[in-house]
C-alpha positions in Angstrom: -24.8 -18.9 0.4 -22.8 -20.0 3.4 -19.1 -21.0 2.9 -17.2 -23.2 5.2 -13.4 -23.5 5.1 -12.4 -26.8 6.6 -9.2 -28.4 7.9 -6.8 -25.4 7.7 -4.7 -23.6 10.2 -6.0 -20.1 11.0 -3.2 -17.6 11.2 -3.9 -14.3 12.9 -1.4 -11.6 14.0 -1.4 -13.0 17.6 -1.5 -16.8 17.1 -2.1 -19.7 14.8 -4.5 -22.6 15.5 -6.4 -25.4 13.7 -10.0 -24.4 13.0 -12.8 -24.4 10.5 -14.1 -21.0 9.4 -17.8 -20.5 8.6 -19.0 -17.5 6.6 -22.5 -16.4 5.9 -23.2 -13.5 3.6 -20.3 -11.0 3.9 -19.3 -11.9 7.5 -17.4 -14.6 9.4 -19.9 -16.1 11.8 -17.9 -18.8 13.5 -14.3 -20.0 13.9 -13.7 -23.3 15.7 -13.0 -27.0 15.4 -15.5 -29.4 13.8 -18.1 -26.8 12.9 -21.4 -28.1 11.6 -21.7 -27.6 7.8 -24.9 -25.8 6.9 -27.1 -27.3 4.2 -26.0 -26.3 0.7 -22.9 -24.6 2.0 -19.9 -24.2 -0.3 -17.0 -26.2 1.2 -13.4 -25.3 0.7 -10.8 -27.9 1.7 -7.9 -26.1 3.4 -6.1 -29.2 4.5 -2.3 -28.4 4.7 -2.9 -24.8 4.2 -3.2 -21.5 6.1 -6.4 -19.5 6.5 -5.5 -15.8 6.9 -7.2 -12.4 6.8 -7.3 -10.9 3.3 -4.4 -8.6 2.6 -4.7 -4.9 2.9 -2.5 -2.8 0.6 -2.4 0.6 2.3 -0.8 2.4 -0.7 -2.1 2.1 -4.3 -2.8 4.5 -7.2 -5.5 3.2 -9.5 -6.7 5.3 -12.5 -4.3 8.1 -11.3 -3.8 11.1 -13.6 -0.1 11.8 -13.2 2.7 13.4 -15.1 0.5 14.0 -18.2 -1.0 10.5 -18.4 -3.2 8.1 -16.5 -2.2 4.8 -15.0 -2.9 1.6 -16.9 -4.8 -0.1 -14.1 -8.2 1.3 -13.3 -10.1 0.5 -10.1 -11.6 -2.7 -11.6 -8.4 -4.2 -13.2 -6.3 -3.1 -10.2 -8.5 -4.5 -7.5 -9.1 -7.7 -9.5 -5.4 -8.2 -9.7 -5.2 -7.7 -6.0 -7.8 -10.4 -5.4 -5.7 -12.9 -7.4 -2.8 -12.2 -5.1 -4.8 -12.4 -1.8 -5.3 -8.6 -1.3 -9.0 -7.9 -0.6 -8.8 -4.2 0.4 -6.8 -1.3 -1.1 -6.2 2.1 0.3 -6.0 4.5 -2.6 -5.2 8.2 -2.8 -7.4 11.2 -3.8 -4.9 13.8 -5.1 -6.5 17.2 -5.8 -4.8 19.5 -8.1 -3.5 22.7 -6.5 -6.5 25.0 -5.8 -8.9 22.2 -6.4 -11.5 21.5 -3.7 -10.7 18.4 -1.7 -14.4 17.4 -1.7 -14.6 17.8 -5.5 -11.6 15.6 -6.0 -12.9 13.1 -3.5 -16.2 12.7 -5.3 -14.3 12.2 -8.6 -12.3 9.4 -7.2 -15.4 7.8 -5.6 -17.0 7.8 -9.0 -14.0 6.1 -10.6 -13.9 3.5 -7.8 -17.5 2.3 -8.3 -16.2 -0.3 -10.7 -13.9 -1.9 -8.0 -13.9 -5.6 -7.6 -12.6 -5.5 -4.0 -13.1 -3.2 -1.1 -11.5 0.2 -1.1 -11.0 3.3 1.0 -9.1 6.6 0.5 -6.4 8.8 1.9 -6.9 12.4 0.7 -3.9 14.5 -0.2 -3.5 18.1 0.9 -1.7 19.8 -1.9 -2.5 23.5 -1.0 -4.0 25.4 1.9 -6.7 28.0 2.7 -9.8 28.1 4.8 -11.7 25.9 2.4 -9.2 23.1 2.7 -9.6 23.4 6.5 -13.3 23.1 6.1 -13.2 20.2 3.6 -11.0 18.2 5.9 -13.7 18.4 8.5 -16.4 17.3 6.1 -14.3 14.4 4.8 -13.7 13.1 8.3 -17.2 13.6 9.7 -19.3 12.7 6.7 -17.2 10.5 4.3 -15.2 8.1 6.5 -11.8 9.6 5.7 -9.3 9.5 8.6 -6.0 10.1 6.9 -4.5 12.9 4.9 -1.5 12.6 2.5 1.3 15.1 2.1 3.8 15.1 -0.7 7.1 16.7 0.3 8.3 16.0 -3.2 7.2 17.1 -6.8 8.0 20.8 -6.8 5.9 22.9 -9.0 3.1 20.4 -8.9 1.7 18.9 -5.7 4.5 19.5 -3.1 3.4 20.6 0.4 5.8 23.1 2.0 6.3 23.4 5.7 3.4 25.9 6.1 1.0 23.4 4.6 2.4 20.6 6.7 1.9 22.5 9.9 -1.6 23.7 9.1 -2.7 20.3 7.9 -1.1 18.3 10.7 -2.7 20.6 13.2 -6.2 20.2 11.6 -5.7 16.4 11.4 -5.0 16.3 15.1 -8.2 18.4 15.8 -10.3 16.0 13.7 -8.8 12.7 14.9 -7.2 12.0 11.6 -3.7 10.6 10.8 -1.2 12.6 8.7 0.7 10.5 6.2 3.8 11.7 4.3 5.7 11.0 1.1 9.1 12.1 2.5 11.6 13.5 0.0 13.0 17.0 0.0 11.4 18.3 -3.2 13.7 21.3 -3.5 16.8 19.2 -3.3 15.4 16.7 -5.8 14.6 19.5 -8.2 18.1 21.0 -8.0 19.8 17.7 -8.4 17.6 16.9 -11.5 18.6 20.2 -13.1 22.3 19.6 -12.4 22.2 16.1 -14.0 20.3 17.4 -17.1 22.8 20.2 -17.6 25.6 17.5 -17.6 23.8 15.6 -20.3 22.8 12.8 -18.0 19.3 12.4 -19.3 18.7 8.6 -19.0 16.9 6.6 -16.3 20.2 5.9 -14.5 20.0 9.5 -13.3 16.8 9.0 -11.5 18.3 7.4 -8.4 21.1 10.0 -8.5 18.6 12.8 -8.2 16.9 11.2 -5.2 19.7 9.8 -3.0 19.0 8.5 0.5 19.9 11.9 2.2 16.9 13.7 0.5 14.5 11.1 1.9 16.2 11.1 5.4 16.0 14.9 5.6 12.3 14.9 4.8 11.5 12.1 7.2 13.4 13.9 10.0 11.5 17.2 9.2 8.1 15.5 9.1 8.8 13.8 12.4 10.0 17.1 14.0 6.8 18.9 12.8 4.6 16.1 14.1 6.5 16.1 17.4 5.9 19.8 18.0 2.2 19.5 17.1 1.9 16.3 19.1 0.3 14.3 16.3 1.1 10.7 15.1 2.5 10.5 11.6 2.7 7.7 9.1 5.7 7.6 6.7 4.9 5.9 3.3 7.3 3.9 1.3 10.4 4.0 3.5 13.2 3.0 1.2 16.5 3.6 3.0 18.4 2.9 6.2 18.7 6.6 7.1 15.0 7.1 7.0 14.4 4.0 9.1 17.0 5.3 11.6 15.0 8.5 12.0 11.8 6.6 12.6 13.5 4.2 15.0 15.0 7.1 17.0 11.7 8.9 17.2 9.8 5.8 18.4 12.5 5.1 21.0 11.8 8.6 22.3 8.1 7.8 22.7 6.8 9.4 19.5 4.0 7.7 17.6 5.6 7.3 14.1 4.6 4.5 11.8 6.6 3.3 8.8 5.6 1.5 5.6 7.8 -0.6 3.4 7.1 -1.5 -0.3 7.5 -5.1 -1.4 9.7 -3.9 -4.3 12.1 -2.0 -2.0 12.5 -5.2 0.0 13.7 -7.4 -2.8 14.8 -5.2 -5.8 18.1 -3.2 -5.8 19.4 -0.3 -7.8 21.1 -2.4 -10.4 17.9 -2.2 -12.4 18.8 1.4 -13.4 22.1 0.4 -15.0 22.7 -0.8 -18.5 21.6 0.5 -21.9 18.0 -0.9 -22.0 15.9 2.2 -21.7 12.5 0.4 -21.4 13.8 -1.9 -18.6 15.3 0.9 -16.6 12.4 3.3 -17.2 9.9 0.6 -16.1 11.6 0.7 -12.6 11.4 4.5 -12.2 9.5 5.2 -9.1 10.0 7.5 -6.1 11.8 6.9 -3.9 13.9 4.7 -6.2 15.2 1.2 -5.6 18.2 1.3 -3.4 21.4 -0.7 -2.8 21.3 -4.1 -1.1 22.3 -2.8 2.4 19.1 -0.8 2.5 17.0 -3.9 1.8 18.7 -5.6 4.8 17.8 -2.5 6.9 14.2 -2.6 5.8 13.8 -6.2 6.8 15.2 -5.5 10.2 12.8 -2.6 10.5 9.9 -5.1 9.9 11.3 -7.6 12.2 12.0 -5.1 15.0 8.6 -3.4 14.8 9.7 0.0 13.5 8.2 -0.6 10.1 4.6 -1.7 10.4 3.0 -2.3 7.0 3.9 -3.6 3.5 2.5 -1.9 0.5 3.1 -1.6 -3.2 2.5 2.0 -4.4 0.8 0.2 -7.3 1.0 2.7 -10.1 1.3 1.1 -13.5 2.4 2.6 -16.8 3.0 0.9 -20.1 6.2 1.2 -22.1 4.7 3.9 -24.4 3.8 6.0 -21.4 7.3 5.6 -19.9 8.8 6.6 -23.3 7.7 10.2 -22.6 11.0 10.5 -20.7 13.3 8.9 -23.3 15.3 12.2 -23.6 14.7 13.5 -20.1 14.4 11.2 -17.1 12.4 13.7 -15.1 9.5 13.2 -17.6 9.3 9.4 -17.1 6.0 8.7 -15.3 6.9 7.5 -11.8 5.4 4.2 -10.8 5.5 0.4 -10.7 3.0 -2.4 -10.1 2.8 -5.0 -7.5 -0.6 -5.3 -5.9 -1.0 -8.8 -7.4 2.4 -10.0 -6.1 3.0 -8.3 -2.8 1.8 -11.1 -0.5 3.6 -13.9 -2.3 6.9 -11.9 -2.5 6.8 -10.9 1.2 6.0 -14.5 2.1 8.7 -16.0 0.0 11.4 -13.5 0.9 10.2 -13.2 4.5 8.6 -16.3 5.9 10.6 -18.9 3.7 13.8 -17.3 4.8 12.9 -17.2 8.5 12.8 -13.4 8.7 9.1 -13.5 9.5 6.8 -16.0 11.2 3.4 -16.6 9.6 1.8 -14.5 12.3 4.2 -11.7 11.6 3.5 -11.9 7.9 -0.2 -11.4 8.7 0.6 -8.5 10.9 2.6 -6.6 8.2 0.3 -7.5 5.3 -3.1 -7.0 6.9 -3.6 -6.5 10.6 -1.3 -3.5 11.3 -2.8 -1.6 8.4 -6.3 -2.3 9.8 -5.3 -1.2 13.2 -3.3 1.9 12.2 -6.2 3.2 10.0 -9.0 2.2 12.4 -10.8 -0.5 10.5 -9.9 -3.4 12.9 -11.5 -5.8 13.8 -13.8 -5.4 10.7 -10.7 -6.1 8.7 -7.3 -7.7 9.5 -8.4 -10.8 11.5 -10.1 -14.1 11.0 -12.7 -14.0 13.8 -16.5 -14.1 14.2 -18.0 -10.7 13.2 -15.2 -9.7 10.9 -15.7 -9.2 7.2 -15.4 -12.5 5.3 -12.2 -11.4 3.5 -10.1 -14.5 3.6 -7.1 -15.9 1.8 -6.4 -19.6 1.9 -2.7 -19.9 1.5 -0.8 -22.9 0.2 2.7 -22.6 1.6 4.1 -25.3 -0.7 2.6 -24.2 -4.1 4.9 -22.2 -6.4 4.6 -19.9 -9.3 6.9 -17.9 -11.5 5.9 -14.2 -11.6 5.6 -12.8 -15.1 3.9 -10.0 -17.0 2.7 -12.6 -19.5 0.6 -14.3 -16.9 -0.4 -11.5 -14.5 -3.9 -10.0 -14.3 -2.6 -6.5 -13.7 -2.2 -4.1 -16.7 0.9 -2.2 -17.9 2.8 -5.0 -19.7 5.7 -5.1 -17.2 6.3 -6.7 -13.8 9.2 -5.6 -11.6 9.3 -9.1 -10.1 9.6 -10.7 -13.5 11.0 -14.2 -13.4 11.0 -14.4 -9.6 9.9 -17.9 -8.4 7.9 -17.8 -5.2 6.8 -20.6 -2.9 3.6 -19.8 -1.0 0.7 -18.4 -3.0 -3.1 -18.1 -2.6 -5.2 -21.1 -3.6 -8.5 -19.3 -2.7 -9.5 -15.8 -2.0 -12.9 -14.8 -0.5 -14.0 -11.1 -0.6 -17.1 -10.2 1.3 -17.9 -13.9 1.6 -17.8 -14.6 -2.2 -15.2 -16.9 -3.8 -13.4 -14.6 -6.2 -10.2 -16.6 -6.9 -9.7 -20.4 -7.0 -6.5 -22.0 -8.1 -5.7 -19.5 -10.9 -9.3 -18.9 -11.8 -10.1 -15.2 -11.2 -13.8 -14.6 -10.7 -13.7 -10.8 -10.0 -16.9 -8.9 -10.5 -16.9 -5.3 -11.6 -18.6 -3.1 -9.0 -18.7 -5.8 -6.3 -16.2 -3.8 -4.1 -17.5 -1.6 -1.3 -16.2 1.7 0.1 -15.0 1.3 3.6 -15.6 4.1 6.0 -12.9 4.7 8.5 -13.9 6.3 11.8 -12.0 9.2 13.2 -9.6 8.4 16.1 -10.5 9.5 19.6 -9.4 13.1 20.3 -8.5 14.6 23.6 -11.4 16.9 24.8 -10.6 20.6 25.0 -9.9 21.9 28.5 
C-alpha cells in the first residue's frame, strides 16, 4: 500500500524544504509539493512537523554474550525499541571469540538477527590473527556485504587486539576496500590500574572511571591513528568520550588524515557524578567503557560535532538488568559493561543539541543518519529523504514532549541512563521499509520484518 506524508518540512543533511513524500512498497518514489494522492493510499498529516530520514545507530550490541552473560535486549526487542525512537537501521557487531572463525561467528549473529524488526547490518571484530582470518575478511567483504572491521584495544585476556593484529588487519582492510574501526583504550594500562585499585580495597563501581581515565583513551586513539597513517588507511574511532581523544582526531584531520569520530548520546549529556554515592545498583547501571566523563568533556564533544571532527552519534546499546550487574558487587571489574539508549538517542540529541542551538535540524540529520550512511557506504539508499531511497522515515514533532523512564520504555533491562530527562522533540510516526511501525506511542513492530543491509566495499586503488 502506498503512503503519502503531507504538509511537513523535509529535512535532509543539506537543506530543509516544504514537500510531500510519497512511498510505495519499501521505497520513496516522489518528493515534491502537492503530490497527487494515489487511490487507497495511507495519509499521514505532517503539518507543523519535520520529515527526516530514519535514524542510523552505527553502534549497538543486541543479544551479545559478554562477561559471562547475555544482554537483555535481543534483536527483536532492541530494534523495536529503536523504531519507537525513530531509529530504523542499526549497525551491530559480530564478536568472534579468540581462535573462532570470523565466518562462523558471522553466521551465528545473522541467525540471531533474523528476528529483527528494523534493518540491520554488521561490523565484524578481529580478535585474533592468522591466515584464516585474512581469508575470512575477504569472504566477508566479497560475499556478505561487510565493509568494516572492529578492533578492541581494551579487554586484556579476552578480545583485545595488540599492535600486530591491528597492523595486519588494517592492512588487509585497505586491500579489500573496508574501513577499520577501533575501540580505543589502552588495555594493558586499564588492567594494571584495575589491579592496583582492587589491591587497595576499592572494589565498588566508583573505581570504574578511575581505572579508565582519559589518558588511556587518548593514548590508544593516538596509536590507532598513527598505525592507520603509516598504512594509509582511513580509521573510524568509536565512542569518543574525552577531550584528549577528540584533540588527537582533530589534529590528524587537520593534517589531512581520514579519521572519523563517533560520540555516544550518553557521553553528550551524562557526567561522572553517576558513579559517586552509595547506591550500588545505580552506579553499576552506568558502568560502560569508556566511562562517563566530567562536564568539560561533554562541552568538548559538542564542539567536535559542531566543528565536523565528530561525525556520528550512537548509543553502544548493550543492556543488562540489575541482577546481571550484581555479578560485580564485590569486584567492579566483573560488572558487565554496557548501557541502553537506542530508543532515546534521537530525542536526547535533538533536545540537547537542536533546542539549545548547538545544532541545526539539518546538522541533526547529518549526525544521526546521513554521515553514518555515507561513511559506511549505504548512501543514498539510507540517510536521505529522496526518490529512490528506502522508505525509512521519521515524522518529527518538534513541540511534543515526553519524560524518559524505564517504566515506559520499550527496551529491556529495567534501567534507563536518561531516567527522568524531559525532552522536547520526539517522533510522532516512524516508517520502516514503507510500513508504519510507530504512531503516537503505538509501537507496531513486527518480528522478522527487518532486512540485512549489504554494504559494498569502498573503491580501492589499482595495483601498479
